C-alpha beads as a LAMMPS data file, in Angstrom:
LAMMPS data file: protein, C-alpha beads

272 atoms
271 bonds

1 atom types
1 bond types

-500.0 500.0 xlo xhi
-500.0 500.0 ylo yhi
-500.0 500.0 zlo zhi

Masses

1 110.0

Atoms # bond

1 1 1 0.000 0.000 0.000
2 1 1 2.909 2.367 0.829
3 1 1 4.390 1.700 -2.616
4 1 1 1.043 2.545 -4.252
5 1 1 0.878 5.902 -2.441
6 1 1 4.419 6.760 -3.462
7 1 1 3.685 5.844 -7.095
8 1 1 0.497 7.943 -7.088
9 1 1 2.377 10.929 -5.638
10 1 1 4.851 10.764 -8.518
11 1 1 1.977 10.544 -11.018
12 1 1 0.215 13.616 -9.623
13 1 1 3.317 15.721 -9.096
14 1 1 2.814 17.758 -12.345
15 1 1 -0.725 18.681 -11.221
16 1 1 0.422 19.885 -7.797
17 1 1 3.052 22.165 -9.309
18 1 1 0.593 24.061 -11.527
19 1 1 -0.080 27.710 -10.577
20 1 1 -3.688 28.874 -10.506
21 1 1 -6.490 29.444 -8.029
22 1 1 -9.750 27.590 -7.795
23 1 1 -12.607 29.661 -9.250
24 1 1 -14.980 31.232 -6.780
25 1 1 -12.815 30.452 -3.729
26 1 1 -11.482 33.070 -1.339
27 1 1 -10.180 30.794 1.392
28 1 1 -6.527 31.417 0.564
29 1 1 -5.881 27.911 -0.697
30 1 1 -4.324 27.493 -4.116
31 1 1 -6.035 25.158 -6.577
32 1 1 -3.430 22.395 -6.421
33 1 1 -3.409 22.554 -2.618
34 1 1 -7.134 21.912 -2.491
35 1 1 -6.767 19.020 -4.900
36 1 1 -3.850 17.701 -2.856
37 1 1 -5.843 17.572 0.405
38 1 1 -8.747 15.908 -1.395
39 1 1 -6.384 13.268 -2.724
40 1 1 -4.863 12.687 0.714
41 1 1 -8.336 12.065 2.092
42 1 1 -9.121 9.669 -0.741
43 1 1 -5.890 7.711 -0.378
44 1 1 -6.101 7.518 3.418
45 1 1 -9.664 6.266 3.517
46 1 1 -9.720 2.479 4.015
47 1 1 -11.848 0.496 1.623
48 1 1 -12.233 -2.926 0.117
49 1 1 -9.883 -1.798 -2.644
50 1 1 -6.978 -2.384 -0.242
51 1 1 -7.363 -6.091 -0.937
52 1 1 -6.839 -5.583 -4.664
53 1 1 -3.534 -6.062 -6.427
54 1 1 -1.218 -3.027 -6.254
55 1 1 -1.502 -2.344 -9.964
56 1 1 -5.295 -2.372 -9.877
57 1 1 -5.247 -0.124 -6.795
58 1 1 -2.957 2.381 -8.473
59 1 1 -5.149 2.481 -11.575
60 1 1 -8.284 3.127 -9.530
61 1 1 -6.690 5.847 -7.405
62 1 1 -5.138 7.531 -10.411
63 1 1 -8.519 7.651 -12.182
64 1 1 -10.247 9.166 -9.166
65 1 1 -7.445 11.641 -8.615
66 1 1 -7.599 12.906 -12.196
67 1 1 -11.400 13.239 -11.964
68 1 1 -11.056 15.338 -8.811
69 1 1 -8.439 17.447 -10.548
70 1 1 -10.694 18.216 -13.512
71 1 1 -13.627 19.039 -11.245
72 1 1 -11.428 21.529 -9.422
73 1 1 -10.396 23.197 -12.676
74 1 1 -13.963 24.011 -13.810
75 1 1 -13.888 27.090 -16.071
76 1 1 -10.081 27.214 -16.069
77 1 1 -10.045 23.922 -17.935
78 1 1 -8.777 24.136 -21.509
79 1 1 -11.870 22.255 -22.637
80 1 1 -14.084 25.355 -22.635
81 1 1 -12.165 27.538 -25.096
82 1 1 -14.402 27.061 -28.120
83 1 1 -17.185 29.322 -29.401
84 1 1 -20.838 29.384 -28.385
85 1 1 -22.979 26.946 -30.369
86 1 1 -26.457 27.952 -31.486
87 1 1 -28.890 25.106 -32.094
88 1 1 -31.075 25.166 -35.183
89 1 1 -33.310 22.138 -34.646
90 1 1 -36.389 24.365 -34.368
91 1 1 -35.976 25.121 -38.070
92 1 1 -36.358 21.451 -38.971
93 1 1 -39.686 19.754 -39.494
94 1 1 -38.272 16.232 -39.429
95 1 1 -35.036 14.785 -38.052
96 1 1 -32.117 16.356 -36.222
97 1 1 -28.506 17.136 -37.169
98 1 1 -26.803 14.983 -34.530
99 1 1 -25.271 11.537 -34.386
100 1 1 -27.668 8.974 -32.917
101 1 1 -29.619 11.332 -30.646
102 1 1 -30.303 15.025 -30.027
103 1 1 -29.927 14.494 -26.251
104 1 1 -26.651 15.438 -24.576
105 1 1 -24.762 12.252 -23.725
106 1 1 -21.607 11.772 -21.684
107 1 1 -18.573 10.946 -23.793
108 1 1 -14.810 11.249 -23.884
109 1 1 -12.712 13.617 -25.999
110 1 1 -8.973 13.950 -26.646
111 1 1 -8.726 17.722 -26.947
112 1 1 -5.619 19.866 -27.174
113 1 1 -3.448 16.934 -26.018
114 1 1 -5.612 16.243 -22.951
115 1 1 -8.226 13.528 -22.351
116 1 1 -11.541 14.674 -20.844
117 1 1 -14.037 12.053 -19.651
118 1 1 -17.729 12.180 -18.740
119 1 1 -18.288 15.255 -20.903
120 1 1 -21.912 15.982 -21.978
121 1 1 -21.686 16.250 -25.757
122 1 1 -23.384 16.171 -29.138
123 1 1 -21.872 15.453 -32.533
124 1 1 -23.398 17.706 -35.201
125 1 1 -23.047 15.610 -38.358
126 1 1 -24.288 18.294 -40.722
127 1 1 -21.573 20.739 -39.651
128 1 1 -19.120 17.992 -38.635
129 1 1 -18.575 19.717 -35.286
130 1 1 -18.311 18.387 -31.734
131 1 1 -20.494 20.227 -29.241
132 1 1 -20.198 20.105 -25.456
133 1 1 -22.190 21.558 -22.608
134 1 1 -20.499 24.451 -20.827
135 1 1 -19.611 23.756 -17.193
136 1 1 -22.292 26.239 -16.031
137 1 1 -24.917 24.365 -18.110
138 1 1 -26.259 27.660 -19.489
139 1 1 -25.115 27.264 -23.097
140 1 1 -23.310 24.921 -25.495
141 1 1 -19.736 25.204 -26.741
142 1 1 -18.477 24.281 -30.199
143 1 1 -14.975 22.912 -29.748
144 1 1 -12.141 24.042 -31.996
145 1 1 -11.946 21.321 -34.626
146 1 1 -8.180 21.513 -35.156
147 1 1 -7.599 20.707 -31.480
148 1 1 -9.709 17.524 -31.510
149 1 1 -7.786 14.318 -32.139
150 1 1 -10.576 11.859 -31.305
151 1 1 -13.757 11.412 -29.281
152 1 1 -15.933 8.567 -28.051
153 1 1 -19.715 8.744 -27.894
154 1 1 -22.599 6.247 -28.025
155 1 1 -20.134 3.341 -28.225
156 1 1 -18.451 4.778 -31.351
157 1 1 -14.875 5.981 -31.639
158 1 1 -14.342 8.936 -33.992
159 1 1 -10.911 9.900 -35.285
160 1 1 -9.896 13.210 -36.851
161 1 1 -8.513 12.171 -40.229
162 1 1 -7.442 13.949 -43.384
163 1 1 -5.288 16.590 -41.713
164 1 1 -2.088 15.166 -43.184
165 1 1 -2.275 15.834 -46.921
166 1 1 0.599 13.430 -47.603
167 1 1 -0.556 10.263 -45.838
168 1 1 -4.302 10.945 -45.880
169 1 1 -4.752 12.652 -49.208
170 1 1 -7.517 10.321 -50.401
171 1 1 -10.090 11.515 -47.870
172 1 1 -11.425 14.897 -46.827
173 1 1 -10.534 16.321 -43.440
174 1 1 -13.094 15.509 -40.768
175 1 1 -14.263 13.031 -38.139
176 1 1 -14.519 9.367 -39.110
177 1 1 -16.237 6.580 -37.194
178 1 1 -13.789 3.684 -36.850
179 1 1 -15.800 0.515 -37.445
180 1 1 -12.957 -1.996 -37.608
181 1 1 -9.331 -1.700 -36.529
182 1 1 -7.005 -4.434 -37.729
183 1 1 -4.366 -4.888 -40.420
184 1 1 -6.930 -3.237 -42.628
185 1 1 -9.306 -0.644 -41.204
186 1 1 -12.866 0.345 -41.953
187 1 1 -14.237 3.851 -41.369
188 1 1 -17.624 5.476 -41.818
189 1 1 -18.055 9.162 -42.619
190 1 1 -21.380 10.081 -41.078
191 1 1 -23.184 12.591 -43.298
192 1 1 -26.474 14.400 -42.871
193 1 1 -27.957 17.115 -45.036
194 1 1 -31.026 19.325 -45.013
195 1 1 -33.444 19.142 -47.894
196 1 1 -35.905 21.969 -48.436
197 1 1 -39.273 21.873 -50.138
198 1 1 -42.044 24.449 -50.474
199 1 1 -45.450 22.777 -50.285
200 1 1 -48.373 25.135 -49.707
201 1 1 -46.106 28.193 -49.978
202 1 1 -44.204 27.328 -46.782
203 1 1 -40.590 26.158 -46.530
204 1 1 -40.241 22.674 -45.052
205 1 1 -36.818 21.413 -43.985
206 1 1 -36.124 17.727 -43.416
207 1 1 -32.909 15.965 -42.442
208 1 1 -31.598 12.988 -44.392
209 1 1 -28.569 10.821 -43.742
210 1 1 -26.240 9.113 -46.219
211 1 1 -23.014 7.676 -44.853
212 1 1 -19.838 6.952 -46.798
213 1 1 -17.352 4.164 -46.092
214 1 1 -13.613 3.916 -46.492
215 1 1 -11.380 0.859 -46.358
216 1 1 -7.796 1.608 -45.372
217 1 1 -5.289 -0.784 -46.886
218 1 1 -1.627 -0.462 -47.876
219 1 1 -1.493 3.172 -46.785
220 1 1 -4.473 4.253 -48.886
221 1 1 -8.116 5.075 -48.097
222 1 1 -10.456 3.445 -50.621
223 1 1 -14.021 4.672 -51.060
224 1 1 -16.292 1.616 -50.783
225 1 1 -20.048 1.186 -50.681
226 1 1 -21.137 -1.859 -52.649
227 1 1 -20.228 -5.495 -52.089
228 1 1 -18.376 -5.590 -55.386
229 1 1 -16.264 -2.539 -54.465
230 1 1 -14.943 -4.307 -51.354
231 1 1 -14.431 -7.624 -53.106
232 1 1 -12.430 -5.830 -55.786
233 1 1 -10.023 -4.520 -53.140
234 1 1 -9.847 -7.853 -51.320
235 1 1 -9.950 -9.999 -54.426
236 1 1 -7.296 -12.437 -53.170
237 1 1 -9.911 -13.721 -50.679
238 1 1 -13.014 -13.052 -52.761
239 1 1 -14.503 -16.551 -52.568
240 1 1 -13.908 -16.901 -48.831
241 1 1 -15.492 -13.532 -48.080
242 1 1 -18.583 -14.297 -50.122
243 1 1 -18.858 -17.622 -48.306
244 1 1 -18.543 -15.865 -44.920
245 1 1 -21.538 -13.666 -45.740
246 1 1 -23.488 -16.693 -46.900
247 1 1 -22.667 -18.647 -43.744
248 1 1 -23.907 -15.781 -41.579
249 1 1 -26.985 -15.366 -43.801
250 1 1 -26.175 -11.682 -44.300
251 1 1 -27.670 -9.779 -47.217
252 1 1 -25.188 -7.011 -48.022
253 1 1 -27.684 -4.373 -49.127
254 1 1 -29.940 -4.945 -46.116
255 1 1 -27.124 -4.871 -43.565
256 1 1 -24.362 -2.991 -45.353
257 1 1 -22.341 -1.770 -42.367
258 1 1 -22.303 -5.079 -40.521
259 1 1 -21.423 -6.920 -43.716
260 1 1 -18.456 -4.615 -44.336
261 1 1 -17.178 -5.119 -40.795
262 1 1 -17.498 -8.886 -41.113
263 1 1 -15.644 -8.918 -44.424
264 1 1 -12.795 -6.778 -43.054
265 1 1 -12.463 -8.942 -39.960
266 1 1 -12.616 -12.172 -41.949
267 1 1 -9.973 -10.911 -44.351
268 1 1 -7.574 -10.281 -41.471
269 1 1 -8.270 -13.743 -40.073
270 1 1 -7.396 -15.290 -43.425
271 1 1 -4.178 -13.265 -43.677
272 1 1 -2.628 -13.699 -40.270

Bonds

1 1 1 2
2 1 2 3
3 1 3 4
4 1 4 5
5 1 5 6
6 1 6 7
7 1 7 8
8 1 8 9
9 1 9 10
10 1 10 11
11 1 11 12
12 1 12 13
13 1 13 14
14 1 14 15
15 1 15 16
16 1 16 17
17 1 17 18
18 1 18 19
19 1 19 20
20 1 20 21
21 1 21 22
22 1 22 23
23 1 23 24
24 1 24 25
25 1 25 26
26 1 26 27
27 1 27 28
28 1 28 29
29 1 29 30
30 1 30 31
31 1 31 32
32 1 32 33
33 1 33 34
34 1 34 35
35 1 35 36
36 1 36 37
37 1 37 38
38 1 38 39
39 1 39 40
40 1 40 41
41 1 41 42
42 1 42 43
43 1 43 44
44 1 44 45
45 1 45 46
46 1 46 47
47 1 47 48
48 1 48 49
49 1 49 50
50 1 50 51
51 1 51 52
52 1 52 53
53 1 53 54
54 1 54 55
55 1 55 56
56 1 56 57
57 1 57 58
58 1 58 59
59 1 59 60
60 1 60 61
61 1 61 62
62 1 62 63
63 1 63 64
64 1 64 65
65 1 65 66
66 1 66 67
67 1 67 68
68 1 68 69
69 1 69 70
70 1 70 71
71 1 71 72
72 1 72 73
73 1 73 74
74 1 74 75
75 1 75 76
76 1 76 77
77 1 77 78
78 1 78 79
79 1 79 80
80 1 80 81
81 1 81 82
82 1 82 83
83 1 83 84
84 1 84 85
85 1 85 86
86 1 86 87
87 1 87 88
88 1 88 89
89 1 89 90
90 1 90 91
91 1 91 92
92 1 92 93
93 1 93 94
94 1 94 95
95 1 95 96
96 1 96 97
97 1 97 98
98 1 98 99
99 1 99 100
100 1 100 101
101 1 101 102
102 1 102 103
103 1 103 104
104 1 104 105
105 1 105 106
106 1 106 107
107 1 107 108
108 1 108 109
109 1 109 110
110 1 110 111
111 1 111 112
112 1 112 113
113 1 113 114
114 1 114 115
115 1 115 116
116 1 116 117
117 1 117 118
118 1 118 119
119 1 119 120
120 1 120 121
121 1 121 122
122 1 122 123
123 1 123 124
124 1 124 125
125 1 125 126
126 1 126 127
127 1 127 128
128 1 128 129
129 1 129 130
130 1 130 131
131 1 131 132
132 1 132 133
133 1 133 134
134 1 134 135
135 1 135 136
136 1 136 137
137 1 137 138
138 1 138 139
139 1 139 140
140 1 140 141
141 1 141 142
142 1 142 143
143 1 143 144
144 1 144 145
145 1 145 146
146 1 146 147
147 1 147 148
148 1 148 149
149 1 149 150
150 1 150 151
151 1 151 152
152 1 152 153
153 1 153 154
154 1 154 155
155 1 155 156
156 1 156 157
157 1 157 158
158 1 158 159
159 1 159 160
160 1 160 161
161 1 161 162
162 1 162 163
163 1 163 164
164 1 164 165
165 1 165 166
166 1 166 167
167 1 167 168
168 1 168 169
169 1 169 170
170 1 170 171
171 1 171 172
172 1 172 173
173 1 173 174
174 1 174 175
175 1 175 176
176 1 176 177
177 1 177 178
178 1 178 179
179 1 179 180
180 1 180 181
181 1 181 182
182 1 182 183
183 1 183 184
184 1 184 185
185 1 185 186
186 1 186 187
187 1 187 188
188 1 188 189
189 1 189 190
190 1 190 191
191 1 191 192
192 1 192 193
193 1 193 194
194 1 194 195
195 1 195 196
196 1 196 197
197 1 197 198
198 1 198 199
199 1 199 200
200 1 200 201
201 1 201 202
202 1 202 203
203 1 203 204
204 1 204 205
205 1 205 206
206 1 206 207
207 1 207 208
208 1 208 209
209 1 209 210
210 1 210 211
211 1 211 212
212 1 212 213
213 1 213 214
214 1 214 215
215 1 215 216
216 1 216 217
217 1 217 218
218 1 218 219
219 1 219 220
220 1 220 221
221 1 221 222
222 1 222 223
223 1 223 224
224 1 224 225
225 1 225 226
226 1 226 227
227 1 227 228
228 1 228 229
229 1 229 230
230 1 230 231
231 1 231 232
232 1 232 233
233 1 233 234
234 1 234 235
235 1 235 236
236 1 236 237
237 1 237 238
238 1 238 239
239 1 239 240
240 1 240 241
241 1 241 242
242 1 242 243
243 1 243 244
244 1 244 245
245 1 245 246
246 1 246 247
247 1 247 248
248 1 248 249
249 1 249 250
250 1 250 251
251 1 251 252
252 1 252 253
253 1 253 254
254 1 254 255
255 1 255 256
256 1 256 257
257 1 257 258
258 1 258 259
259 1 259 260
260 1 260 261
261 1 261 262
262 1 262 263
263 1 263 264
264 1 264 265
265 1 265 266
266 1 266 267
267 1 267 268
268 1 268 269
269 1 269 270
270 1 270 271
271 1 271 272
């Protein structure tokens, strides 16, 4: 247990050396000092976790310590340096511009070289922008796209691709949903658009979605959508991949995304 405390102290040392004050506090304590005393209380409190292996204990205490640290930062956190986001869902008769749901959902984002967890967020697919709730819960913040490396929401992991024109020149810059990660990789570019019509002299706006898919192989992103387009790229295992779909009773057009994932995974299995 002593070794775990010493290891945790080394891990948190950079936090304790930072110079700033906690917002809204006039008790004379510096921000890191407050965090430090909170951590001492946490570490000193006996619990069932003492019976865990040292490595598991350290992981748990480190996670809790970092969470306390971020809570103490509040508005001084680098996460809230984007611009205010104005919602436009009231202009839409049908659908919404977000990924999966229009309800704020806790997620994780790697932003400006820092990882932030349990962040209420929305992913606006139409604008391809990540939106978070401000810490005061009064308004929403649109994060600076160039500072976002990746984010995780609704069980999906989105990567910021296309920023390197040399290695990623075959795709446009933006956020891509990683569907399969192996020797070859499969990504989805989630796309929504607004279609306008004017029935009865009134403008009606509806949201439609049409995703694109990219297979990454041999350093190149290939635009794929049909079964034949994937089989053309993976032609050395064409027969086996068609048989895999047949064995699973998967109709490609009816279950396109799942079929693509299965084919990518099966290809890697056959080429170990």
